[in-house]
C-alpha positions as CSV (number, residue, x, y, z in Angstrom):
1,M,0.0,0.0,-0.2
2,A,2.7,2.3,1.0
3,A,4.6,1.8,-2.3
4,V,1.4,2.4,-4.4
5,E,1.0,5.6,-2.4
6,T,4.7,6.5,-2.8
7,A,4.5,6.0,-6.8
8,A,1.4,8.0,-7.1
9,A,3.0,10.9,-5.3
10,A,5.9,10.6,-7.3
11,A,3.6,10.4,-10.6
12,A,1.7,13.9,-9.3
13,A,4.8,15.5,-8.4
14,A,6.4,14.9,-12.1
15,A,3.0,16.1,-13.7
16,E,3.7,19.5,-12.1
17,L,7.3,20.0,-13.3
18,P,7.5,22.6,-15.8
19,V,8.4,21.9,-19.6
20,T,11.1,23.6,-21.3
21,P,10.0,24.1,-24.8
22,P,13.0,23.4,-27.6
23,A,15.0,26.3,-28.5
24,P,14.4,28.0,-31.8
25,P,16.6,27.8,-34.6
26,L,19.2,30.4,-35.3
27,A,18.6,32.9,-37.8
28,A,20.7,33.1,-40.9
29,T,22.5,36.1,-41.2
30,P,21.7,38.1,-44.2
31,A,24.3,39.1,-46.7
32,P,25.5,42.4,-46.9
33,P,23.8,44.3,-49.9
34,P,26.0,44.9,-53.1
35,P,27.4,48.4,-53.1
36,A,25.2,51.3,-54.7
37,A,26.4,51.9,-58.7
38,D,27.2,55.7,-57.6
39,S,28.9,54.8,-54.4
40,A,32.5,56.1,-53.6
41,S,34.0,52.7,-54.5
42,S,32.6,52.3,-57.6
43,T,35.1,53.0,-60.8
44,P,33.7,55.1,-63.7
45,A,34.0,53.8,-67.0
46,A,37.0,55.4,-69.1
47,A,35.9,57.9,-71.6
48,A,36.2,56.9,-75.2
49,P,38.8,58.8,-77.2
50,K,37.3,61.6,-79.4
51,P,37.5,61.7,-83.2
52,Y,39.7,63.9,-84.6
53,T,40.0,65.2,-88.2
54,I,43.1,66.8,-90.1
55,V,43.0,70.3,-90.8
56,P,45.0,72.8,-92.7
57,Y,46.9,75.4,-90.8
58,T,45.0,78.6,-89.6
59,A,46.6,81.1,-87.4
60,A,44.4,80.3,-84.5
61,L,46.1,76.9,-84.4
62,A,49.6,78.3,-84.4
63,P,50.5,78.1,-80.9
64,A,49.7,74.4,-81.0
65,F,52.3,74.1,-84.1
66,R,55.0,75.5,-81.6
67,A,54.1,74.0,-78.3
68,I,53.9,70.3,-79.3
69,N,56.9,70.3,-81.1
70,L,58.7,72.1,-78.3
71,A,57.7,69.7,-76.0
72,W,59.1,66.1,-77.9
73,I,62.4,68.3,-78.7
74,S,63.3,69.3,-75.4
75,E,62.4,66.3,-73.9
76,Y,65.0,64.2,-75.8
77,F,67.4,66.8,-77.2
78,V,68.5,70.4,-77.2
79,V,66.4,73.1,-79.0
80,E,68.6,74.4,-82.0
81,A,68.5,77.5,-83.7
82,P,66.7,76.0,-86.8
83,D,64.1,74.8,-84.9
84,L,63.0,78.1,-83.6
85,E,63.4,79.6,-87.0
86,V,60.1,77.3,-88.1
87,L,58.4,77.4,-84.6
88,D,58.8,81.0,-84.1
89,D,57.4,82.1,-87.7
90,P,55.6,79.1,-89.4
91,E,53.6,81.7,-92.0
92,G,57.2,83.1,-93.0
93,A,59.5,79.9,-92.6
94,V,56.9,77.5,-94.1
95,L,54.1,78.8,-95.9
96,A,55.6,81.6,-97.5
97,G,57.7,79.3,-99.3
98,G,55.0,77.0,-100.6
99,G,55.2,74.6,-97.7
100,R,52.3,73.3,-96.0
101,I,51.0,72.6,-92.3
102,W,48.2,70.2,-90.6
103,F,46.8,69.6,-87.6
104,A,45.1,67.0,-85.9
105,V,42.4,68.2,-84.2
106,E,39.5,66.5,-81.7
107,E,35.9,67.0,-82.5
108,G,32.9,67.2,-80.1
109,G,34.3,70.1,-77.8
110,E,33.5,73.4,-77.4
111,H,36.4,75.1,-78.8
112,D,37.3,72.8,-81.7
113,D,39.3,75.9,-83.3
114,A,41.4,76.3,-80.2
115,P,44.7,74.9,-79.6
116,S,44.0,73.1,-76.9
117,A,42.0,70.6,-79.2
118,V,45.2,70.1,-81.3
119,I,46.6,66.7,-80.5
120,G,49.4,66.4,-83.3
121,T,51.1,68.3,-86.3
122,C,53.5,68.1,-89.0
123,A,54.9,70.4,-91.9
124,L,55.9,69.9,-95.8
125,L,58.7,72.1,-96.8
126,P,59.6,72.3,-100.4
127,Q,62.9,71.6,-101.6
128,G,64.9,73.0,-104.3
129,D,64.3,70.2,-106.9
130,G,60.5,69.9,-106.4
131,S,60.5,67.4,-103.9
132,Y,59.5,68.1,-100.4
133,E,60.6,67.4,-96.5
134,L,58.3,66.3,-93.9
135,A,59.5,68.1,-90.7
136,K,58.0,69.3,-87.4
137,M,55.8,66.0,-86.8
138,G,54.7,65.6,-83.3
139,V,51.7,63.9,-81.1
140,V,51.2,64.6,-77.7
141,K,51.6,61.9,-75.4
142,A,48.0,61.1,-74.3
143,A,46.9,60.9,-78.3
144,Q,49.7,58.3,-79.0
145,G,48.8,55.1,-80.5
146,R,45.4,56.4,-82.1
147,G,47.0,56.7,-85.4
148,V,47.4,60.3,-85.7
149,G,50.8,60.3,-86.9
150,V,49.8,58.1,-89.9
151,A,47.0,60.0,-90.6
152,L,49.2,63.3,-90.7
153,G,51.6,62.0,-93.0
154,R,48.9,60.7,-95.2
155,A,48.0,64.1,-95.6
156,A,51.3,65.1,-96.4
157,L,52.2,62.8,-98.8
158,A,49.2,63.2,-100.5
159,A,49.7,66.8,-100.8
160,A,53.1,66.3,-102.3
161,A,52.0,63.7,-104.8
162,E,49.3,66.2,-106.0
163,A,52.3,68.5,-106.5
164,G,53.9,66.7,-108.5
165,A,56.9,66.0,-106.3
166,P,59.4,62.9,-107.1
167,Y,59.9,62.1,-103.2
168,V,59.4,63.0,-99.7
169,E,62.4,62.7,-97.3
170,L,63.0,63.2,-93.6
171,L,65.7,63.7,-91.2
172,S,65.2,62.1,-87.6
173,N,66.9,60.2,-85.0
174,R,67.5,56.8,-84.0
175,R,66.1,57.6,-80.6
176,L,62.7,58.1,-81.7
177,A,61.8,54.4,-82.4
178,P,58.1,55.2,-82.2
179,A,58.4,58.0,-84.9
180,L,60.8,55.6,-87.2
181,R,58.0,53.1,-87.3
182,V,55.1,55.5,-88.1
183,Y,57.6,56.5,-91.4
184,E,58.0,52.8,-92.2
185,K,54.2,52.3,-92.1
186,L,53.9,55.4,-94.6
187,G,56.4,53.8,-96.7
188,F,59.4,55.7,-96.1
189,V,63.0,53.8,-96.2
190,E,66.5,54.7,-94.6
191,V,68.7,55.9,-97.2
192,P,72.4,57.3,-96.6
193,M,72.8,60.6,-94.7
194,P,74.0,63.5,-96.5
195,P,77.4,65.3,-96.1
196,A,75.7,67.7,-93.8
197,T,72.8,68.7,-92.1
198,P,71.4,71.8,-90.3
199,Y,70.3,69.8,-87.3
200,V,73.0,68.1,-84.9
201,R,70.5,65.6,-83.4
202,A,69.9,64.2,-86.9
203,D,71.3,60.5,-87.6
204,I,68.9,58.9,-89.9
205,R,67.6,60.3,-93.1
206,M,64.4,58.2,-95.1
207,V,62.9,58.7,-98.0
208,A,59.1,57.6,-99.5
209,S,59.5,57.9,-103.2
210,L,56.4,58.9,-105.2
211,G,58.3,57.8,-108.6
212,G,62.0,59.3,-108.0
213,W,64.6,59.4,-105.7
214,P,67.2,61.7,-104.2
215,A,70.0,62.3,-107.0
216,D,72.5,60.8,-104.2
217,V,70.4,57.6,-103.7
218,D,70.5,54.9,-105.8
219,G,66.6,54.1,-106.2
220,A,67.0,50.6,-107.8
221,A,68.8,49.1,-104.8
222,V,66.5,51.1,-102.4
223,A,63.6,49.8,-104.2
224,G,64.8,46.2,-103.9
225,T,64.3,46.7,-100.2
226,G,60.4,47.4,-100.4
227,G,60.8,51.1,-100.7
228,G,58.2,53.5,-101.7
229,A,55.2,55.4,-100.4
230,G,52.7,53.4,-98.9
231,G,49.8,54.3,-96.6
232,G,52.3,55.6,-88.1
233,G,53.5,59.7,-82.7
234,G,57.0,60.8,-81.6
235,G,58.5,63.5,-83.7
236,D,61.1,63.8,-86.5
237,A,64.6,65.5,-86.3
238,K,63.3,68.4,-87.7
């Protein structure tokens, strides 16, 4: 009897014990949201280069002819007196004698006719025998690799051919490897240096034949190496 009562009492006591509910599952930690497109950490896409056109000389663009050429000459060499004769007076030293000057000008700006829009330039100087010299070619560093030098050179060669020139030549320096590659793309080939030049820095002479060659150059031998005008900025030695 006592055992039964004891068991009953234990059962009743157990029934009165509180029941601990199971712990709820842990909530998943949400992933952080992606940064907003206009947040400070986003990197803006690089602007595409503006198109450019080749235009003839105007007095408004003359300062760019001087500035671009002085920049590359002074970076690699010493500015010489013949440089300043041309750069300080392009109309008298180039245009008055029948020469030409071109500019590569970026489009789409508010001041397309301002020197700040110019990214490259070159000149074509007449020689005594009806030929021309390609000179004072330069392209601003930010625009190099965009074919500006080739476009300028093609304009010069086309003008020389239209004028009936037998060839176009230039003087440069072997340190200006990118410029030399431009000239090669245009069809210029290396020929022997003349006995004397007005520029100390000149150590390479190149010619693009438009049907003829300088009197001191064996055209047949040069033609065998693939010489001739074709269709490349750095700068030249002049």
